[in-house]
C-alpha positions in Angstrom: -4.8 15.3 8.3 -8.2 15.3 9.9 -11.4 13.6 9.0 -15.0 14.8 9.0 -17.5 12.1 8.2 -20.2 12.6 5.5 -19.3 16.1 4.6 -18.6 16.9 0.9 -16.8 19.8 -0.6 -16.3 20.7 -4.3 -12.8 21.5 -5.6 -11.4 22.1 -9.0 -9.4 19.2 -10.3 -6.9 18.2 -13.0 -7.6 14.4 -12.9 -10.0 12.1 -11.1 -7.8 9.6 -9.2 -9.1 6.5 -7.5 -6.6 5.0 -5.0 -7.4 1.5 -4.0 -5.5 -0.2 -1.2 -5.8 -2.0 2.1 -4.0 0.5 4.3 -4.6 4.2 4.7 -4.7 7.1 7.1 -4.9 7.3 10.2 -2.4 4.4 10.3 0.8 6.0 11.5 3.3 3.5 10.2 3.8 1.5 7.1 1.9 1.7 3.8 -1.1 3.6 5.3 1.0 6.6 6.2 2.4 6.9 2.6 -0.9 6.3 0.9 -2.6 8.9 3.2 0.0 11.6 2.6 0.0 10.9 -1.2 -3.7 11.2 -1.4 -3.7 14.5 0.6 -0.9 15.9 -1.6 -2.7 15.0 -4.8 -5.9 16.7 -3.6 -4.0 19.8 -2.6 -2.6 20.0 -6.1 -6.1 20.2 -7.5 -6.9 16.6 -8.4 -10.2 15.0 -7.3 -9.2 12.0 -5.2 -11.2 9.1 -4.0 -9.9 6.2 -1.8 -11.3 2.7 -1.3 -9.7 1.2 1.7 -10.3 -0.7 5.0 -10.6 0.6 8.6 -7.3 1.3 10.2 -5.8 -1.8 11.9 -2.0 -1.8 11.4 0.4 -2.2 13.2 -1.9 -3.4 16.0 -3.7 -6.1 14.0 -6.9 -4.8 15.6 -9.4 -2.3 14.1 -9.0 1.0 15.9 -11.9 2.9 17.4 -14.1 4.6 16.5 -14.0 2.4 13.3 -15.6 -1.0 13.1 -14.4 -4.0 11.3 -17.7 -5.1 9.7 -19.1 -1.7 8.8 -19.1 0.4 5.6 -18.2 4.0 6.2 -17.7 7.1 4.1 -15.8 10.2 5.2 -13.9 13.2 4.0 -10.2 13.4 5.0 -9.0 16.8 4.0 -10.2 17.0 0.4 -10.1 13.2 -0.1 -13.3 11.1 -0.3 -12.7 7.9 1.6 -14.8 4.7 1.5 -14.0 2.2 4.3 -14.9 -1.4 3.6 -15.3 -4.3 6.0 -12.2 -6.4 6.9 -11.5 -9.5 8.8 -8.5 -9.2 11.1 -7.0 -12.4 12.5 -5.7 -12.4 16.1 -3.0 -14.9 15.3 -1.3 -14.9 11.9 -0.7 -17.8 9.6 -0.4 -18.3 5.8 -4.0 -19.3 5.4 -5.3 -16.5 7.7 -3.3 -13.9 5.8 -5.0 -15.0 2.6 -8.5 -14.9 4.2 -7.6 -11.5 5.7 -6.8 -10.1 2.2 -9.7 -11.9 0.6 -12.2 -10.4 3.0 -11.2 -6.9 1.9 -11.3 -7.8 -1.8 -14.8 -9.2 -1.5 -16.2 -6.3 0.6 -14.6 -3.6 -1.5 -15.5 -5.2 -4.9 -18.9 -3.5 -5.2 -17.5 -0.2 -4.0 -14.8 -0.2 -6.6 -17.2 -1.1 -9.4 -19.6 1.6 -8.3 -16.8 4.1 -9.3 -17.7 3.4 -12.9 -20.3 6.1 -12.7 -17.6 8.6 -11.4 -15.3 7.6 -14.3 -11.8 8.1 -12.8 -9.0 9.1 -15.1 -6.5 6.9 -13.1 -7.0 3.8 -11.0 -4.0 3.5 -8.6 -3.7 0.2 -6.8 -1.4 -0.1 -3.8 -0.2 -3.6 -3.0 -0.4 -5.3 -0.6 -3.0 -6.5 -1.1 -2.3 -8.0 -4.5 -5.9 -9.3 -4.5 -6.9 -5.7 -5.2 -5.7 -6.0 -8.8 -8.8 -8.1 -9.7 -11.6 -5.5 -9.0 -9.4 -2.7 -10.4 -8.7 -4.5 -13.7 -12.4 -5.4 -14.0 -13.3 -1.7 -13.5 -10.7 -0.9 -16.2 -12.5 -3.3 -18.6 -15.6 -1.3 -18.0 -13.7 2.0 -18.4 -11.1 1.3 -21.1 -10.1 4.9 -21.4 -9.0 4.9 -17.7 -5.3 4.4 -17.0 -4.1 1.9 -14.4 -1.2 2.1 -12.1 0.0 -0.6 -9.7 2.3 0.5 -6.9 4.0 -2.4 -5.1 5.2 -1.7 -1.5 5.8 -5.4 -0.9 6.0 -8.6 -3.1 3.7 -10.5 -0.8 3.4 -13.6 -3.0 7.2 -14.0 -3.1 7.3 -13.4 0.7 4.7 -16.1 1.3 6.7 -18.7 -0.6 10.1 -17.5 0.7 9.0 -17.8 4.3 7.7 -21.3 3.8 4.0 -20.6 4.1 3.6 -22.5 0.8 5.9 -24.9 -1.0 7.8 -24.0 -4.1 8.2 -27.6 -5.1 4.9 -28.1 -6.9 2.8 -27.0 -9.9 0.8 -24.5 -7.8 3.9 -22.3 -7.4 4.6 -22.2 -11.1 0.9 -21.4 -11.9 0.9 -18.6 -9.3 4.1 -17.1 -10.7 2.7 -17.2 -14.2 -0.6 -15.6 -13.2 1.2 -12.9 -11.2 3.3 -12.0 -14.2 0.3 -11.7 -16.5 -1.6 -9.5 -14.0 1.4 -7.2 -13.6 1.7 -6.8 -17.3 -2.0 -5.8 -17.6 -1.3 -2.5 -15.9 -0.3 0.6 -17.8 2.3 1.5 -15.1 3.9 -0.6 -12.4 6.0 1.1 -9.7 7.9 0.0 -6.6 10.0 1.4 -3.8 13.6 0.3 -4.5 15.9 -0.4 -7.3 16.2 -4.1 -6.3 12.4 -4.4 -6.4 12.3 -2.7 -9.7 14.7 -5.3 -11.1 12.4 -8.0 -9.7 9.5 -6.5 -11.8 11.7 -6.9 -14.9 12.4 -10.5 -13.9 8.6 -11.0 -13.7 8.2 -9.9 -17.3 7.1 -6.3 -16.9 8.5 -4.1 -19.7 11.1 -1.6 -18.4 9.3 1.3 -20.1 6.2 0.5 -18.0 8.0 0.5 -14.7 8.8 3.4 -12.4 10.9 3.9 -9.2 8.6 5.5 -6.6 10.4 5.3 -3.3 8.9 6.1 0.1 9.7 9.5 1.4 10.7 11.3 4.6 10.4 14.9 5.8 14.0 16.2 5.1 13.3 19.2 7.3 13.2 16.8 10.3 15.4 14.0 9.2 18.8 15.2 7.9 22.5 14.9 8.6 23.7 16.8 11.7 26.5 19.2 11.6 27.7 18.1 15.0 27.6 14.8 17.0 24.1 13.8 18.1 23.1 14.6 21.7 22.2 10.9 22.1 25.9 10.1 22.1 26.3 12.0 25.4 23.0 10.7 26.8 24.0 7.1 26.0 27.7 7.5 26.7 28.8 6.6 23.1 32.2 7.8 22.1 32.5 10.0 19.0 34.8 7.6 17.3 32.4 4.6 17.8 30.3 3.7 14.7 26.5 3.5 15.3 24.4 1.2 13.1 20.8 2.2 12.9 18.0 -0.1 11.5 14.7 1.6 10.8 11.8 -0.6 9.8 9.6 -3.6 10.7 11.0 -6.2 13.0 9.4 -9.4 11.6 10.4 -12.8 10.3 10.9 -11.7 6.7 13.1 -8.7 7.5 16.0 -11.1 8.3 17.5 -9.0 11.1 19.8 -11.9 12.1 21.9 -11.0 9.0 22.5 -7.5 10.4 23.3 -8.8 13.9 
């Protein structure tokens, strides 16, 4: 998956698909990896794909060179047209700084998203986080009512913010946020997420079951697959064959609750 800036190629397409999300290639972990591979796959299938995103910063929480945090940039990644929008990345995280971090991307990307009205995408696919991205996408949908909208939720960031104690649940603000979130979710033609439990959470938030879709993250099953014999790591680490090994794969942060596993 390589990028060549400011070069345009013309391909046949089945649909015009606009993917709008904070994270994208060349981020090697997390949401950016999946959004990047999905966009490349759709383009190879013949769709015309555009992406509005930010410069790569995750998981380092620092914009990676040669990208710049406060610069608009356009590039072609494989057959995907990518628009990079400025982003503020805090050095130390807090609840308020996370909000400002996401708001900076929404504000900088707003005009770029609305400019896609001229392109007239057939599908607007929003990847959350950031949930703030729903606002520009729904406004674009109002301007292009024939366009379908799809919200793909990788993380319920609003729930996480309250569950981790960044904001209190014991006030009117919490109830208003929950109600607003439910209304925004229901405004999309399709809402997907990555696990059955998260799908059930969508139903609890009022999204009709027929509008939801289970869209789990993927792996390369040619590389990751059950072995027919004991792993060589058992010998290397002197682990007996009858001993059970528990593997955790994922982020190691506060909201993962790894103390439960331990």
